[in-house]
C-alpha positions as CSV (number, residue, x, y, z in Angstrom):
1,X,110.6,69.7,282.8
2,X,108.7,66.9,285.2
3,X,108.4,64.6,282.8
4,X,112.1,64.4,281.6
5,X,113.1,64.2,285.3
6,X,111.0,61.2,286.3
7,X,113.0,59.1,283.5
8,X,116.7,60.2,283.1
9,X,118.4,57.3,285.1
10,X,116.3,55.1,283.2
11,X,117.7,52.1,280.9
12,X,116.5,52.6,277.2
13,X,116.7,49.0,277.2
14,X,113.8,46.3,278.2
15,X,114.8,44.8,281.8
16,X,113.5,42.4,284.0
17,X,111.2,43.2,286.1
18,X,109.8,41.9,289.6
19,X,106.5,41.2,290.5
20,X,103.2,40.4,288.8
21,X,103.2,41.6,285.0
22,X,100.1,43.9,284.6
23,X,98.1,44.8,281.1
24,X,98.7,47.6,279.6
25,X,95.2,48.3,279.3
26,X,94.7,47.9,283.0
27,X,97.7,49.7,283.9
28,X,96.7,52.8,282.4
29,X,93.0,52.3,284.0
30,X,94.2,53.1,287.3
31,X,96.2,56.4,286.3
32,X,92.8,57.6,286.4
33,X,91.2,60.0,284.6
34,X,91.8,63.9,284.7
35,X,93.7,67.0,284.4
36,X,97.2,65.0,282.0
37,X,93.6,63.8,279.5
38,X,92.4,67.1,279.4
39,X,95.5,68.9,279.0
40,X,96.7,66.2,276.3
41,X,93.1,66.4,274.2
42,X,93.6,70.4,274.2
43,X,97.1,70.4,273.3
44,X,96.1,67.7,270.3
45,X,93.2,70.0,269.4
46,X,95.2,73.0,269.2
47,X,97.5,71.2,266.4
48,X,94.8,69.3,265.0
49,X,93.5,73.1,264.4
50,X,96.5,74.5,263.2
51,X,96.2,71.7,260.5
52,X,92.7,72.3,259.5
53,X,93.7,76.0,259.8
54,X,96.8,75.5,257.0
55,X,94.7,73.3,254.4
56,X,91.9,75.3,254.0
57,X,93.3,78.8,254.6
58,X,94.2,78.2,250.5
59,X,90.4,78.7,249.7
60,X,89.3,81.0,251.7
61,X,92.3,83.7,250.2
62,X,91.9,82.6,246.3
63,X,89.4,85.4,245.6
64,X,91.6,87.6,246.8
65,X,94.6,86.2,245.6
66,X,93.8,85.3,242.1
67,X,94.7,89.1,240.5
68,X,98.4,88.9,242.9
69,X,99.6,86.1,241.7
70,X,97.8,85.9,238.1
71,X,95.6,82.6,238.5
72,X,93.6,81.1,236.5
73,X,90.6,78.4,237.4
74,X,92.9,75.3,236.7
75,X,95.9,77.6,238.2
76,X,93.3,77.7,241.5
77,X,93.3,73.8,241.6
78,X,96.2,72.9,241.8
79,X,97.4,75.7,244.2
80,X,94.5,73.8,246.8
81,X,95.8,70.4,245.3
82,X,99.2,71.1,246.0
83,X,99.0,70.7,249.9
84,X,97.1,67.1,249.0
85,X,100.7,66.3,247.5
86,X,102.6,67.5,250.3
87,X,100.3,65.6,253.0
88,X,100.7,62.4,250.7
89,X,104.4,62.0,251.0
90,X,104.2,63.4,254.2
91,X,101.9,61.0,255.6
92,X,103.3,58.0,254.9
93,X,107.1,58.7,255.6
94,X,106.3,60.9,258.4
95,X,103.7,57.8,260.2
96,X,106.5,55.2,259.1
97,X,109.3,57.3,260.8
98,X,106.8,57.5,264.0
99,X,106.5,53.9,264.4
100,X,110.0,53.3,264.5
101,X,111.5,56.4,266.5
102,X,108.4,57.8,268.3
103,X,105.0,60.1,267.7
104,X,106.6,62.7,269.8
105,X,109.3,63.6,268.2
106,X,108.1,63.2,264.4
107,X,105.0,65.5,265.9
108,X,108.0,68.5,266.8
109,X,109.5,68.0,263.7
110,X,106.3,67.6,261.3
111,X,104.0,71.0,262.8
112,X,107.6,72.9,262.3
113,X,107.7,72.1,258.8
114,X,104.1,73.1,258.2
115,X,104.4,76.5,259.9
116,X,107.4,77.5,258.2
117,X,106.5,76.7,255.0
118,X,103.0,78.3,255.1
119,X,105.3,81.3,256.4
120,X,107.7,81.6,253.3
121,X,104.3,81.0,251.2
122,X,102.7,84.6,252.5
123,X,106.0,86.7,251.3
124,X,106.2,84.8,247.7
125,X,105.5,87.1,245.2
126,X,105.0,85.0,241.9
127,X,102.9,81.9,241.5
128,X,105.3,79.3,241.4
129,X,107.3,80.1,244.5
130,X,103.7,80.0,246.8
131,X,102.9,76.6,244.8
132,X,106.3,75.0,245.9
133,X,106.0,76.6,249.7
134,X,102.0,75.8,249.6
135,X,103.8,71.8,248.8
136,X,106.5,71.9,251.6
137,X,104.1,73.3,253.9
138,X,101.5,70.4,253.7
139,X,104.7,67.5,254.1
140,X,104.5,69.0,257.8
141,X,100.7,68.7,257.9
142,X,100.5,65.3,256.2
143,X,102.8,64.3,259.3
144,X,101.1,65.3,262.0
145,X,97.4,64.5,261.2
146,X,98.1,60.8,261.3
147,X,100.2,60.7,264.6
148,X,98.4,63.2,266.5
149,X,95.2,60.7,266.3
150,X,97.7,57.5,267.1
151,X,99.5,59.3,269.8
152,X,96.4,60.9,271.4
153,X,94.1,57.1,271.3
154,X,97.4,55.8,272.7
155,X,96.5,57.5,276.4
156,X,92.9,56.6,276.2
157,X,91.2,54.1,278.4
158,X,88.6,51.5,276.0
159,X,85.8,52.8,277.5
160,X,86.9,56.3,276.7
161,X,88.0,56.1,273.8
162,X,85.4,56.9,271.0
163,X,83.8,59.5,272.5
164,X,87.6,61.6,273.1
165,X,88.6,60.7,269.9
166,X,85.4,62.1,268.6
167,X,86.1,65.5,270.9
168,X,89.4,65.6,269.3
169,X,88.1,65.5,266.3
170,X,85.7,68.7,266.8
171,X,89.2,70.3,266.6
172,X,89.0,70.5,262.9
173,X,86.1,72.6,263.1
174,X,87.3,74.5,265.4
175,X,90.7,75.3,262.9
176,X,87.7,75.8,260.0
177,X,85.7,78.5,261.8
178,X,89.2,79.6,263.1
179,X,90.5,80.0,259.6
180,X,87.0,81.6,258.4
181,X,87.0,84.2,260.8
182,X,90.6,84.8,260.3
183,X,89.5,85.2,256.5
184,X,86.0,87.5,257.2
185,X,88.6,89.7,259.8
186,X,91.7,90.5,257.6
187,X,91.4,89.7,253.9
188,X,88.6,92.2,253.8
189,X,90.8,95.0,254.6
190,X,93.1,97.2,253.3
191,X,96.1,96.9,255.5
192,X,100.0,95.6,254.7
193,X,102.6,96.8,252.8
194,X,103.0,98.0,249.4
195,X,106.2,99.4,247.1
196,X,106.8,98.3,243.1
197,X,108.5,95.5,243.7
198,X,106.9,93.8,246.6
199,X,103.7,93.7,248.7
200,X,102.9,92.4,251.2
201,X,98.4,92.4,251.8
202,X,96.1,91.6,253.5
203,X,95.7,88.3,252.1
204,X,99.2,87.4,253.0
205,X,98.7,88.5,256.4
206,X,96.3,86.4,256.5
207,X,98.3,83.5,255.5
208,X,100.8,84.6,258.1
209,X,98.8,84.6,260.5
210,X,97.7,80.9,260.0
211,X,101.1,79.7,260.8
212,X,101.0,80.4,264.6
213,X,98.9,77.6,265.7
214,X,101.7,75.0,264.2
215,X,104.4,76.9,265.7
216,X,102.7,76.9,268.9
217,X,101.8,73.8,268.5
218,X,105.5,72.4,268.4
219,X,107.1,74.0,271.4
220,X,103.7,72.4,273.3
221,X,105.2,69.2,272.1
222,X,108.2,69.5,273.6
223,X,107.1,69.9,277.2
224,X,104.9,66.4,276.5
225,X,105.7,62.5,277.1
226,X,105.9,59.7,274.5
227,X,103.5,57.3,273.9
228,X,104.0,54.9,276.9
229,X,102.1,52.4,274.7
230,X,104.8,53.2,272.0
231,X,107.2,52.6,274.7
232,X,106.2,49.2,275.5
233,X,106.4,47.8,271.8
234,X,109.7,48.7,271.7
235,X,111.0,47.4,274.4
236,X,111.1,50.4,277.1
237,X,108.9,49.5,279.6
238,X,111.0,51.7,282.6
239,X,110.3,55.1,280.6
240,X,106.9,53.8,279.4
241,X,106.1,53.0,283.1
242,X,107.5,56.2,284.2
243,X,104.8,58.0,281.9
244,X,102.5,56.1,283.5
245,X,103.2,57.3,287.1
246,X,103.7,60.4,285.4
247,X,99.8,60.8,284.2
248,X,98.8,59.2,287.8
249,X,100.7,62.5,289.3
250,X,99.4,65.0,287.3
251,X,96.0,63.0,287.5
252,X,95.7,63.8,291.3
253,X,95.0,60.2,292.3
254,X,95.0,60.1,295.6
255,X,96.2,56.3,296.6
256,X,99.6,55.7,295.1
257,X,100.2,53.9,291.8
258,X,100.5,50.0,292.1
259,X,101.9,48.9,288.4
260,X,105.6,47.2,288.9
261,X,105.7,45.7,285.6
262,X,103.9,46.0,282.4
263,X,102.8,44.4,279.1
264,X,101.2,45.3,276.3
265,X,99.3,42.0,276.1
266,X,100.7,38.6,277.1
267,X,101.6,37.1,273.6
268,X,103.1,40.2,272.9
269,X,107.4,40.5,271.5
270,X,108.6,43.8,272.4
271,X,110.6,44.8,268.3
272,X,114.2,46.1,270.1
273,X,115.7,49.0,267.6
274,X,119.4,49.6,267.8
275,X,120.6,53.3,268.0
276,X,124.2,52.3,267.1
277,X,125.6,54.9,264.6
278,X,126.4,52.9,261.3
279,X,127.3,55.7,259.0
280,X,124.4,57.5,256.7
281,X,124.1,55.3,254.4
282,X,123.4,52.0,256.4
283,X,120.6,54.4,258.1
284,X,118.9,55.3,255.8
285,X,118.9,51.5,254.2
286,X,117.3,50.6,257.9
287,X,114.8,52.8,257.9
288,X,113.7,52.1,254.6
289,X,113.6,48.4,254.8
290,X,111.8,49.1,258.4
291,X,109.4,51.1,256.4
292,X,108.5,48.4,254.0
293,X,108.5,45.4,256.3
294,X,105.4,47.7,258.5
295,X,103.8,48.5,255.6
296,X,103.7,44.7,254.4
297,X,101.9,43.8,257.3
298,X,99.0,46.1,256.8
299,X,98.4,43.9,253.2
300,X,98.4,40.8,254.4
301,X,95.8,39.0,257.0
302,X,94.7,39.7,259.0
303,X,94.7,42.9,258.2
304,X,94.1,43.0,254.4
305,X,90.8,43.4,254.4
306,X,90.5,45.9,256.6
307,X,93.3,48.4,255.1
308,X,91.3,47.7,251.8
309,X,88.1,48.9,252.6
310,X,89.6,52.4,254.8
311,X,91.3,53.0,251.6
312,X,88.3,53.1,249.7
313,X,87.0,55.2,252.3
314,X,89.1,57.4,252.1
315,X,89.5,57.6,248.9
316,X,85.7,58.7,248.2
317,X,85.1,60.5,250.9
318,X,88.4,62.8,250.5
319,X,87.3,63.3,246.6
320,X,84.1,64.3,247.5
321,X,84.9,66.5,250.8
322,X,87.7,68.6,249.7
323,X,87.0,68.5,246.3
324,X,84.0,70.7,246.7
325,X,84.6,72.1,250.0
326,X,88.1,73.5,249.3
327,X,85.6,75.2,246.4
328,X,83.0,77.0,248.6
329,X,84.1,80.1,248.8
330,X,85.0,80.4,245.2
331,X,81.1,79.4,244.4
332,X,79.6,82.0,247.0
333,X,82.0,84.2,245.1
334,X,80.1,83.1,242.1
335,X,76.4,83.8,243.6
336,X,76.6,86.7,244.9
337,X,78.9,88.4,242.0
338,X,76.5,86.9,239.6
339,X,73.0,85.1,240.8
340,X,71.5,82.6,240.2
341,X,73.4,78.5,240.4
342,X,77.0,78.3,241.4
343,X,76.7,76.5,238.2
344,X,75.6,78.6,235.9
345,X,77.6,79.4,233.6
346,X,78.1,83.2,233.4
347,X,79.4,85.3,230.6
348,X,77.3,88.1,231.6
349,X,77.8,91.2,233.3
350,X,77.9,90.5,237.5
351,X,75.0,91.1,239.3
352,X,73.8,95.3,240.1
353,X,73.8,94.8,244.1
354,X,77.4,94.3,243.6
355,X,79.1,97.8,245.0
356,X,81.8,99.6,242.5
357,X,84.4,98.4,245.0
358,X,83.7,95.4,246.0
359,X,83.0,95.0,249.0
360,X,79.5,93.1,250.0
361,X,81.5,90.3,247.3
362,X,84.3,90.1,250.1
363,X,81.7,90.0,253.3
364,X,79.1,87.6,251.8
365,X,82.1,85.3,251.0
366,X,83.8,85.3,254.1
367,X,80.4,85.5,256.5
368,X,79.4,82.5,254.2
369,X,82.7,81.2,254.4
370,X,82.2,81.3,258.7
371,X,79.2,80.0,258.6
372,X,79.4,76.8,257.0
373,X,82.4,75.9,259.1
374,X,80.1,76.9,262.1
375,X,77.3,74.0,260.5
376,X,80.2,71.4,261.6
377,X,79.6,72.1,265.5
378,X,75.8,70.0,265.3
379,X,77.8,66.9,263.4
380,X,80.0,67.4,266.0
381,X,78.0,67.2,269.6
382,X,76.3,64.4,267.5
383,X,79.3,61.9,267.4
384,X,80.4,63.1,270.3
385,X,77.3,61.3,272.2
386,X,76.3,58.7,269.9
387,X,80.1,57.3,268.9
388,X,79.2,54.7,271.3
389,X,75.5,54.7,271.4
390,X,75.1,53.2,267.5
391,X,78.9,52.6,266.5
392,X,81.4,54.0,264.4
393,X,80.2,51.6,261.2
394,X,76.6,53.6,261.7
395,X,77.4,56.9,261.5
396,X,80.2,56.2,258.9
397,X,78.2,55.0,256.4
398,X,74.8,56.7,256.9
399,X,76.4,60.4,257.0
400,X,78.9,59.3,253.8
401,X,75.5,58.5,251.7
402,X,73.5,61.9,253.1
403,X,76.6,63.9,251.9
404,X,76.0,62.4,248.3
405,X,72.8,63.3,248.3
406,X,73.2,67.2,250.0
407,X,75.8,67.3,246.9
408,X,73.0,66.4,244.2
409,X,71.0,69.8,244.8
410,X,73.8,72.3,245.6
411,X,73.3,72.6,241.6
412,X,69.8,72.5,241.6
413,X,69.9,75.4,243.9
414,X,68.8,79.3,242.6
415,X,70.5,81.9,244.6
416,X,73.0,83.3,247.8
417,X,71.1,81.6,250.6
418,X,69.8,78.3,248.9
419,X,73.2,77.7,248.4
420,X,74.7,78.8,251.4
421,X,71.9,76.6,253.2
422,X,72.8,73.3,251.1
423,X,76.5,74.0,252.0
424,X,75.8,73.9,255.5
425,X,73.7,71.0,255.4
426,X,76.6,69.3,253.6
427,X,79.0,70.4,256.2
428,X,77.0,69.5,258.9
429,X,77.0,66.1,257.7
430,X,80.1,65.0,256.2
431,X,81.5,66.2,259.3
432,X,79.8,63.2,261.3
433,X,81.5,60.7,258.6
434,X,85.1,62.2,259.5
435,X,84.8,62.1,263.2
436,X,83.8,58.1,262.5
437,X,86.5,57.7,260.6
438,X,89.2,59.1,262.6
439,X,88.3,56.6,265.4
440,X,88.2,53.9,263.1
441,X,91.4,54.2,261.7
442,X,93.4,54.2,265.3
443,X,91.0,51.5,266.5
444,X,91.7,48.8,263.6
445,X,94.8,48.7,264.1
446,X,97.7,47.2,266.1
447,X,100.1,50.2,267.9
448,X,103.4,48.5,265.6
449,X,101.4,50.2,262.6
450,X,99.2,52.2,263.8
451,X,100.8,55.2,262.7
452,X,102.0,53.9,259.3
453,X,98.5,53.3,258.8
454,X,97.6,56.0,258.9
455,X,99.5,57.5,256.8
456,X,99.0,55.3,253.7
457,X,95.3,55.8,254.1
458,X,95.4,59.8,254.6
459,X,97.9,59.6,251.6
460,X,95.5,57.4,249.4
461,X,92.9,60.4,250.5
462,X,95.5,63.3,250.1
463,X,95.5,61.5,246.2
464,X,91.7,61.9,246.3
465,X,91.9,65.8,247.2
466,X,94.4,66.4,244.1
467,X,91.9,64.9,241.6
468,X,88.5,66.5,243.4
469,X,90.0,69.6,243.1
470,X,92.1,69.8,239.6
471,X,89.0,67.9,238.1
472,X,86.9,70.4,239.9
473,X,89.1,73.0,239.0
474,X,89.0,71.4,234.9
475,X,85.1,71.4,235.1
476,X,83.8,74.2,237.1
477,X,83.8,76.5,233.8
478,X,82.3,74.0,231.7
479,X,79.7,73.1,234.1
480,X,79.9,72.8,237.7
481,X,77.3,69.9,237.8
482,X,78.9,67.1,236.3
483,X,81.8,67.1,239.0
484,X,78.8,67.4,241.7
485,X,77.2,64.1,240.4
486,X,80.6,62.4,240.3
487,X,80.9,63.3,244.1
488,X,77.6,62.4,245.6
489,X,78.3,58.8,243.5
490,X,81.3,58.6,245.1
491,X,80.1,59.7,248.3
492,X,77.5,57.3,248.2
493,X,79.6,54.6,247.1
494,X,81.8,54.8,249.9
495,X,79.3,55.1,252.6
496,X,77.6,51.7,251.4
497,X,81.5,50.1,251.3
498,X,82.0,50.8,255.2
499,X,79.8,48.7,256.1
500,X,81.9,45.7,255.5
501,X,84.3,46.8,258.4
502,X,84.2,45.6,261.7
503,X,82.7,47.0,264.6
504,X,85.1,48.2,267.5
505,X,83.2,49.7,269.8
506,X,84.6,48.7,273.7
507,X,87.0,46.0,272.2
508,X,91.0,46.7,273.2
509,X,93.7,48.0,270.3
510,X,96.5,46.2,270.3
């Protein structure tokens, strides 16, 4: 690995540098912008897509797995929710480890756990074992999502940061499209292995295929460097400089790299980490104390206000989005099977247009899911263009309020095409809010607490997603207009709260 050869002889400790010190933002700008940055975008984007595929894959297999796993609507709600339980736990601990031990190492571990958990779940023959495997997969997803954005952001100069983080966020849409396309291509087919004691049918094959992106992402990150900004925060200035020289070389800059000494900012004091072996118990104790110390910084001035507001936004947006989005395939199935509104309480026979094999049901379900995933594209393109023009706050607040209005009208639709149209509109509008939130999450907090902050924020979001899915599962058979109204109100409230956030457009991140 070329990067490893460049740093093999570098001391891990901070050393006295000669020459004038260059601020990190200036040193990063001098590396140019080219091939390396597009490579980072692709690799981080593929990892984001892998997380989206793993999170959303369950919603696509629910209609087909219902019989095999003997699931009620409440069971489906818990199955949708369990990955978020894992993500809540994984996000906090992986994020804190990333602020102490580095972004790249944590990405390798979390992506591997994600993929292996998904593979195990595809072989599970009973509901409880499938639930446990999805929980393990969620622990991996919870670690990779916040760390990917921290890692990617720390390579971006401030004049491109907003657009490039928005571009990275669009890969969630690609993951959604891949999951929907795979589901449409694989699940309706009569393929797989069947015996008296073991089944590996089409929906299980789909679950296994969904693990390929996370496992390949883990392999790709073996060949990537650590974040130079993280290296600076822990006093490894020579290694950070080596990474910047590596970026400069990969970008094919015509001139030589003139930076000889780096500093994060004039007032920064590096955090020197000790690596001596003092025993397992001592190491665990030290990591827990570090985790608590980093977390405490987020809830003291000057970060307290931003932390609280971001937690409110993450809770309301995650409750609203995941509480509804994960149930879209099930709602499409009900509309196709019975006709009318998805919120009608059906007790009669299925719609007469459904054939005896149920083939039309499945084709429509996955076709609808694919179009709903594709509906994210306009919102993603819009945010890339407008993120720096209109600002993060305006996009976030307007998106959440508009999403709440869309959800309010879902119980009023009367056929499957109206249901699909409103669902696509919700997807297009809500993705603008998610992209703006991703940018704000990385820009509002300094490097030494960034991954921990994102881990806590996403952890609270996962709690909200759990509540959203469980509440939806409990109420969907009573009358789904009740959770719809709840979702609508929370989205509007979160959107109005976001107005209180500070502006981060083209500001330095510390």
